[in-house]
N, CA, C and O atoms as CSV, one atom per row, in Angstrom:
chain,resi,resn,atom,element,x,y,z
A,1,MET,N,N,56.439,80.172,103.899
A,1,MET,CA,C,56.095,81.347,103.135
A,1,MET,C,C,55.173,82.224,103.982
A,1,MET,O,O,54.271,81.727,104.656
A,2,ALA,N,N,55.408,83.497,103.937
A,2,ALA,CA,C,54.626,84.438,104.731
A,2,ALA,C,C,53.210,84.562,104.175
A,2,ALA,O,O,52.970,84.354,102.986
A,3,LYS,N,N,52.313,84.893,105.033
A,3,LYS,CA,C,50.907,85.094,104.658
A,3,LYS,C,C,50.552,86.563,104.862
A,3,LYS,O,O,51.260,87.297,105.551
A,4,CYS,N,N,49.460,86.975,104.259
A,4,CYS,CA,C,49.014,88.363,104.385
A,4,CYS,C,C,48.758,88.732,105.847
A,4,CYS,O,O,49.057,89.847,106.275
A,5,ILE,N,N,48.212,87.804,106.592
A,5,ILE,CA,C,47.856,88.077,107.981
A,5,ILE,C,C,49.102,88.357,108.826
A,5,ILE,O,O,49.027,89.063,109.832
A,6,ASP,N,N,50.260,87.795,108.410
A,6,ASP,CA,C,51.514,88.070,109.121
A,6,ASP,C,C,51.883,89.547,109.068
A,6,ASP,O,O,52.567,90.057,109.955
A,7,TYR,N,N,51.426,90.225,108.028
A,7,TYR,CA,C,51.705,91.650,107.867
A,7,TYR,C,C,50.540,92.521,108.340
A,7,TYR,O,O,50.552,93.737,108.150
A,8,GLY,N,N,49.546,91.901,108.950
A,8,GLY,CA,C,48.408,92.655,109.481
A,8,GLY,C,C,47.421,93.086,108.416
A,8,GLY,O,O,46.678,94.047,108.614
A,9,ILE,N,N,47.402,92.394,107.297
A,9,ILE,CA,C,46.484,92.744,106.211
A,9,ILE,C,C,45.407,91.671,106.155
A,9,ILE,O,O,45.675,90.526,105.791
A,10,ASP,N,N,44.188,92.051,106.518
A,10,ASP,CA,C,43.082,91.099,106.488
A,10,ASP,C,C,41.918,91.642,105.661
A,10,ASP,O,O,40.754,91.384,105.966
A,11,TYR,N,N,42.243,92.389,104.622
A,11,TYR,CA,C,41.231,92.965,103.740
A,11,TYR,C,C,41.702,92.768,102.298
A,11,TYR,O,O,42.888,92.529,102.071
A,12,PRO,N,N,40.795,92.865,101.317
A,12,PRO,CA,C,41.206,92.724,99.915
A,12,PRO,C,C,42.224,93.807,99.544
A,12,PRO,O,O,42.054,94.974,99.897
A,13,HIS,N,N,43.266,93.415,98.842
A,13,HIS,CA,C,44.326,94.370,98.514
A,13,HIS,C,C,45.059,93.909,97.253
A,13,HIS,O,O,44.915,92.772,96.805
A,14,ALA,N,N,45.831,94.810,96.711
A,14,ALA,CA,C,46.658,94.485,95.545
A,14,ALA,C,C,47.997,93.935,96.017
A,14,ALA,O,O,48.426,94.195,97.141
A,15,ALA,N,N,48.646,93.179,95.154
A,15,ALA,CA,C,49.920,92.550,95.519
A,15,ALA,C,C,50.993,93.582,95.844
A,15,ALA,O,O,51.910,93.306,96.617
A,16,VAL,N,N,50.883,94.755,95.263
A,16,VAL,CA,C,51.903,95.781,95.501
A,16,VAL,C,C,51.865,96.308,96.941
A,16,VAL,O,O,52.850,96.877,97.411
A,17,HIS,N,N,50.762,96.132,97.634
A,17,HIS,CA,C,50.620,96.620,99.004
A,17,HIS,C,C,51.004,95.593,100.055
A,17,HIS,O,O,51.051,95.915,101.243
A,18,CYS,N,N,51.280,94.358,99.640
A,18,CYS,CA,C,51.537,93.289,100.596
A,18,CYS,C,C,52.795,92.521,100.185
A,18,CYS,O,O,52.835,91.957,99.092
A,19,PRO,N,N,53.812,92.489,101.029
A,19,PRO,CA,C,55.033,91.763,100.672
A,19,PRO,C,C,54.794,90.282,100.378
A,19,PRO,O,O,55.439,89.724,99.490
A,20,ALA,N,N,53.883,89.637,101.103
A,20,ALA,CA,C,53.620,88.216,100.877
A,20,ALA,C,C,52.981,87.993,99.502
A,20,ALA,O,O,53.382,87.088,98.769
A,21,CYS,N,N,52.004,88.804,99.160
A,21,CYS,CA,C,51.346,88.671,97.853
A,21,CYS,C,C,52.312,89.029,96.723
A,21,CYS,O,O,52.305,88.389,95.671
A,22,TYR,N,N,53.132,90.040,96.939
A,22,TYR,CA,C,54.095,90.451,95.933
A,22,TYR,C,C,55.092,89.325,95.659
A,22,TYR,O,O,55.431,89.061,94.505
A,23,GLU,N,N,55.560,88.664,96.716
A,23,GLU,CA,C,56.480,87.542,96.562
A,23,GLU,C,C,55.820,86.402,95.794
A,23,GLU,O,O,56.451,85.775,94.943
A,24,GLN,N,N,54.561,86.138,96.092
A,24,GLN,CA,C,53.841,85.064,95.414
A,24,GLN,C,C,53.676,85.381,93.927
A,24,GLN,O,O,53.887,84.514,93.080
A,25,VAL,N,N,53.302,86.609,93.612
A,25,VAL,CA,C,53.127,87.007,92.219
A,25,VAL,C,C,54.470,86.939,91.483
A,25,VAL,O,O,54.525,86.512,90.330
A,26,THR,N,N,55.540,87.356,92.141
A,26,THR,CA,C,56.867,87.307,91.534
A,26,THR,C,C,57.291,85.874,91.253
A,26,THR,O,O,57.830,85.589,90.184
A,27,GLN,N,N,57.056,84.969,92.198
A,27,GLN,CA,C,57.413,83.564,91.998
A,27,GLN,C,C,56.591,82.934,90.879
A,27,GLN,O,O,57.108,82.135,90.098
A,28,GLN,N,N,55.309,83.293,90.802
A,28,GLN,CA,C,54.470,82.768,89.727
A,28,GLN,C,C,54.974,83.251,88.370
A,28,GLN,O,O,54.994,82.487,87.406
A,29,GLY,N,N,55.382,84.520,88.295
A,29,GLY,CA,C,55.912,85.067,87.050
A,29,GLY,C,C,57.211,84.392,86.643
A,29,GLY,O,O,57.421,84.094,85.467
A,30,MET,N,N,58.090,84.150,87.621
A,30,MET,CA,C,59.350,83.477,87.319
A,30,MET,C,C,59.101,82.055,86.834
A,30,MET,O,O,59.751,81.601,85.893
A,31,LEU,N,N,58.167,81.348,87.469
A,31,LEU,CA,C,57.834,79.983,87.055
A,31,LEU,C,C,57.292,79.969,85.632
A,31,LEU,O,O,57.641,79.093,84.841
A,32,LYS,N,N,56.445,80.930,85.306
A,32,LYS,CA,C,55.870,81.026,83.967
A,32,LYS,C,C,56.972,81.252,82.932
A,32,LYS,O,O,56.971,80.609,81.882
A,33,GLU,N,N,57.914,82.161,83.217
A,33,GLU,CA,C,58.990,82.451,82.273
A,33,GLU,C,C,59.966,81.289,82.148
A,33,GLU,O,O,60.480,81.034,81.059
A,34,MET,N,N,60.228,80.586,83.234
A,34,MET,CA,C,61.112,79.420,83.176
A,34,MET,C,C,60.473,78.309,82.337
A,34,MET,O,O,61.166,77.628,81.581
A,35,THR,N,N,59.163,78.127,82.466
A,35,THR,CA,C,58.444,77.144,81.659
A,35,THR,C,C,58.505,77.526,80.184
A,35,THR,O,O,58.709,76.671,79.321
A,36,ARG,N,N,58.328,78.812,79.901
A,36,ARG,CA,C,58.394,79.298,78.516
A,36,ARG,C,C,59.792,79.075,77.931
A,36,ARG,O,O,59.922,78.643,76.785
A,37,ALA,N,N,60.837,79.367,78.711
A,37,ALA,CA,C,62.211,79.161,78.246
A,37,ALA,C,C,62.456,77.684,77.966
A,37,ALA,O,O,63.118,77.339,76.987
A,38,ASN,N,N,61.930,76.815,78.815
A,38,ASN,CA,C,62.088,75.380,78.613
A,38,ASN,C,C,61.385,74.931,77.329
A,38,ASN,O,O,61.930,74.133,76.567
A,39,ASP,N,N,60.184,75.441,77.091
A,39,ASP,CA,C,59.453,75.098,75.868
A,39,ASP,C,C,60.223,75.547,74.624
A,39,ASP,O,O,60.294,74.817,73.634
A,40,LEU,N,N,60.801,76.755,74.681
A,40,LEU,CA,C,61.567,77.256,73.539
A,40,LEU,C,C,62.809,76.402,73.289
A,40,LEU,O,O,63.159,76.134,72.140
A,41,LYS,N,N,63.472,75.978,74.359
A,41,LYS,CA,C,64.650,75.116,74.206
A,41,LYS,C,C,64.264,73.769,73.598
A,41,LYS,O,O,65.010,73.222,72.786
A,42,GLU,N,N,63.104,73.228,73.982
A,42,GLU,CA,C,62.633,71.968,73.406
A,42,GLU,C,C,62.362,72.121,71.913
A,42,GLU,O,O,62.693,71.232,71.129
A,43,LYS,N,N,61.754,73.260,71.511
A,43,LYS,CA,C,61.501,73.509,70.093
A,43,LYS,C,C,62.826,73.639,69.333
A,43,LYS,O,O,62.972,73.107,68.232
A,44,GLU,N,N,63.783,74.348,69.927
A,44,GLU,CA,C,65.086,74.511,69.285
A,44,GLU,C,C,65.761,73.157,69.083
A,44,GLU,O,O,66.325,72.891,68.021
A,45,LEU,N,N,65.703,72.308,70.096
A,45,LEU,CA,C,66.296,70.977,69.990
A,45,LEU,C,C,65.610,70.169,68.888
A,45,LEU,O,O,66.276,69.461,68.132
A,46,GLY,N,N,64.288,70.273,68.796
A,46,GLY,CA,C,63.567,69.578,67.732
A,46,GLY,C,C,64.005,70.043,66.351
A,46,GLY,O,O,64.172,69.224,65.447
A,47,PHE,N,N,64.193,71.354,66.178
A,47,PHE,CA,C,64.659,71.885,64.896
A,47,PHE,C,C,66.070,71.410,64.589
A,47,PHE,O,O,66.375,71.068,63.446
A,48,ARG,N,N,66.926,71.387,65.590
A,48,ARG,CA,C,68.309,70.949,65.373
A,48,ARG,C,C,68.356,69.464,64.988
A,48,ARG,O,O,69.103,69.068,64.093
A,49,LEU,N,N,67.550,68.652,65.676
A,49,LEU,CA,C,67.540,67.213,65.378
A,49,LEU,C,C,66.958,66.915,64.002
A,49,LEU,O,O,67.373,65.957,63.350
A,50,SER,N,N,66.001,67.723,63.552
A,50,SER,CA,C,65.393,67.498,62.241
A,50,SER,C,C,66.238,68.091,61.115
A,50,SER,O,O,65.961,67.828,59.945
A,51,GLY,N,N,67.252,68.879,61.436
A,51,GLY,CA,C,68.127,69.461,60.419
A,51,GLY,C,C,67.648,70.789,59.885
A,51,GLY,O,O,68.264,71.335,58.970
A,52,GLU,N,N,66.571,71.327,60.424
A,52,GLU,CA,C,66.059,72.607,59.940
A,52,GLU,C,C,66.862,73.791,60.467
A,52,GLU,O,O,66.787,74.888,59.915
A,53,LEU,N,N,67.619,73.575,61.519
A,53,LEU,CA,C,68.430,74.639,62.112
A,53,LEU,C,C,69.875,74.164,62.113
A,53,LEU,O,O,70.151,73.040,62.533
A,54,PRO,N,N,70.802,74.996,61.650
A,54,PRO,CA,C,72.195,74.558,61.617
A,54,PRO,C,C,72.728,74.332,63.033
A,54,PRO,O,O,72.237,74.912,64.001
A,55,GLU,N,N,73.745,73.472,63.125
A,55,GLU,CA,C,74.330,73.162,64.431
A,55,GLU,C,C,74.943,74.400,65.073
A,55,GLU,O,O,74.748,74.646,66.263
A,56,GLN,N,N,75.678,75.174,64.294
A,56,GLN,CA,C,76.343,76.351,64.836
A,56,GLN,C,C,75.790,77.594,64.159
A,56,GLN,O,O,75.723,77.667,62.932
A,57,LEU,N,N,75.401,78.552,64.951
A,57,LEU,CA,C,75.000,79.834,64.408
A,57,LEU,C,C,76.251,80.672,64.217
A,57,LEU,O,O,77.220,80.490,64.954
A,58,PRO,N,N,76.263,81.593,63.244
A,58,PRO,CA,C,77.456,82.418,63.052
A,58,PRO,C,C,77.701,83.290,64.287
A,58,PRO,O,O,76.753,83.708,64.951
A,59,PRO,N,N,78.965,83.560,64.590
A,59,PRO,CA,C,79.252,84.384,65.767
A,59,PRO,C,C,78.746,85.811,65.563
A,59,PRO,O,O,78.708,86.296,64.432
A,60,PRO,N,N,78.365,86.478,66.629
A,60,PRO,CA,C,77.891,87.854,66.485
A,60,PRO,C,C,79.027,88.782,66.065
A,60,PRO,O,O,80.195,88.517,66.345
A,61,LYS,N,N,78.673,89.864,65.394
A,61,LYS,CA,C,79.677,90.828,64.958
A,61,LYS,C,C,80.282,91.511,66.188
A,61,LYS,O,O,79.580,91.756,67.169
A,62,PRO,N,N,81.568,91.814,66.141
A,62,PRO,CA,C,82.178,92.490,67.295
A,62,PRO,C,C,81.602,93.894,67.456
A,62,PRO,O,O,81.270,94.568,66.481
A,63,ARG,N,N,81.500,94.297,68.672
A,63,ARG,CA,C,80.946,95.607,68.999
A,63,ARG,C,C,81.993,96.681,68.714
A,63,ARG,O,O,83.159,96.530,69.077
A,64,VAL,N,N,81.578,97.750,68.069
A,64,VAL,CA,C,82.483,98.845,67.743
A,64,VAL,C,C,82.452,99.844,68.895
A,64,VAL,O,O,81.389,100.303,69.314
A,65,VAL,N,N,83.638,100.169,69.395
A,65,VAL,CA,C,83.755,101.137,70.479
A,65,VAL,C,C,84.503,102.348,69.954
A,65,VAL,O,O,85.630,102.229,69.473
A,66,TYR,N,N,83.882,103.503,70.046
A,66,TYR,CA,C,84.500,104.731,69.574
A,66,TYR,C,C,85.183,105.440,70.735
A,66,TYR,O,O,84.623,105.555,71.825
A,67,THR,N,N,86.391,105.911,70.491
A,67,THR,CA,C,87.125,106.654,71.513
A,67,THR,C,C,87.620,107.960,70.909
A,67,THR,O,O,87.789,108.074,69.696
A,68,GLN,N,N,87.847,108.933,71.768
A,68,GLN,CA,C,88.380,110.198,71.301
A,68,GLN,C,C,89.895,110.084,71.188
A,68,GLN,O,O,90.530,109.398,71.989
A,69,PRO,N,N,90.475,110.754,70.195
A,69,PRO,CA,C,91.924,110.673,70.058
A,69,PRO,C,C,92.618,111.339,71.255
A,69,PRO,O,O,92.109,112.296,71.838
A,70,VAL,N,N,93.777,110.810,71.595
A,70,VAL,CA,C,94.553,111.341,72.708
A,70,VAL,C,C,95.407,112.479,72.190
A,70,VAL,O,O,96.081,112.345,71.169
A,71,LYS,N,N,95.380,113.604,72.896
A,71,LYS,CA,C,96.166,114.768,72.496
A,71,LYS,C,C,97.629,114.512,72.844
A,71,LYS,O,O,97.954,114.159,73.978
A,72,GLN,N,N,98.502,114.693,71.862
A,72,GLN,CA,C,99.926,114.449,72.055
A,72,GLN,C,C,100.575,115.613,72.804
A,72,GLN,O,O,100.266,116.778,72.553
A,73,GLN,N,N,101.456,115.286,73.706
A,73,GLN,CA,C,102.249,116.293,74.412
A,73,GLN,C,C,103.400,116.718,73.501
A,73,GLN,O,O,103.837,115.937,72.656
A,74,PRO,N,N,103.887,117.930,73.663
A,74,PRO,CA,C,105.021,118.367,72.838
A,74,PRO,C,C,106.212,117.428,73.042
A,74,PRO,O,O,106.542,117.051,74.166
A,75,SER,N,N,106.850,117.061,71.919
A,75,SER,CA,C,107.940,116.092,72.008
A,75,SER,C,C,109.308,116.754,72.118
A,75,SER,O,O,110.302,116.069,72.356
A,76,ASN,N,N,109.378,118.080,71.948
A,76,ASN,CA,C,110.682,118.738,71.960
A,76,ASN,C,C,111.077,119.221,73.356
A,76,ASN,O,O,112.094,119.900,73.494
A,77,GLY,N,N,110.326,118.900,74.368
A,77,GLY,CA,C,110.676,119.275,75.726
A,77,GLY,C,C,110.201,120.660,76.119
A,77,GLY,O,O,110.449,121.088,77.247
A,78,GLY,N,N,109.535,121.369,75.240
A,78,GLY,CA,C,109.057,122.710,75.558
A,78,GLY,C,C,107.746,122.648,76.314
A,78,GLY,O,O,107.286,121.574,76.703
A,79,ILE,N,N,107.145,123.819,76.517
A,79,ILE,CA,C,105.858,123.864,77.215
A,79,ILE,C,C,104.756,124.048,76.193
A,79,ILE,O,O,104.995,124.515,75.079
A,80,ASP,N,N,103.588,123.690,76.570
A,80,ASP,CA,C,102.423,123.806,75.707
A,80,ASP,C,C,101.824,125.190,75.912
A,80,ASP,O,O,101.438,125.532,77.030
A,81,ILE,N,N,101.739,125.993,74.855
A,81,ILE,CA,C,101.225,127.355,74.994
A,81,ILE,C,C,99.798,127.490,74.481
A,81,ILE,O,O,99.262,128.596,74.410
A,82,GLU,N,N,99.192,126.381,74.128
A,82,GLU,CA,C,97.797,126.411,73.682
A,82,GLU,C,C,96.889,126.727,74.855
A,82,GLU,O,O,97.106,126.204,75.948
A,83,PRO,N,N,95.864,127.578,74.664
A,83,PRO,CA,C,94.951,127.873,75.780
A,83,PRO,C,C,94.128,126.640,76.154
A,83,PRO,O,O,93.776,125.822,75.304
A,84,ARG,N,N,93.842,126.536,77.416
A,84,ARG,CA,C,93.019,125.418,77.906
A,84,ARG,C,C,91.548,125.786,77.818
A,84,ARG,O,O,91.174,126.947,77.985
A,85,ASN,N,N,90.731,124.798,77.559
A,85,ASN,CA,C,89.281,124.999,77.618
A,85,ASN,C,C,88.859,124.789,79.055
A,85,ASN,O,O,88.938,123.668,79.556
A,86,THR,N,N,88.415,125.826,79.729
A,86,THR,CA,C,88.036,125.715,81.142
A,86,THR,C,C,86.541,125.734,81.326
A,86,THR,O,O,86.071,125.817,82.461
A,87,GLY,N,N,85.810,125.665,80.306
A,87,GLY,CA,C,84.376,125.771,80.530
A,87,GLY,C,C,83.602,125.029,79.611
A,87,GLY,O,O,82.373,125.036,79.693
């Protein structure tokens, strides 16, 4: 792992100014969040084993996607005489 001195920084500084300190702070944050996720999973397992939480949660509702209708081309083989919107 790189040290502050590798980047020529030998004075007090914030992690945002030093790649080595920034990496260390980022790794500490990731470790903290991974520990929190593990704790939450342990609590969930405890609830499931005690019967307080159902085995299967209901599936999420499907996402609604809105689309604009497609303009139909003339079916009689003629040309379209409607003005175009150019702006």
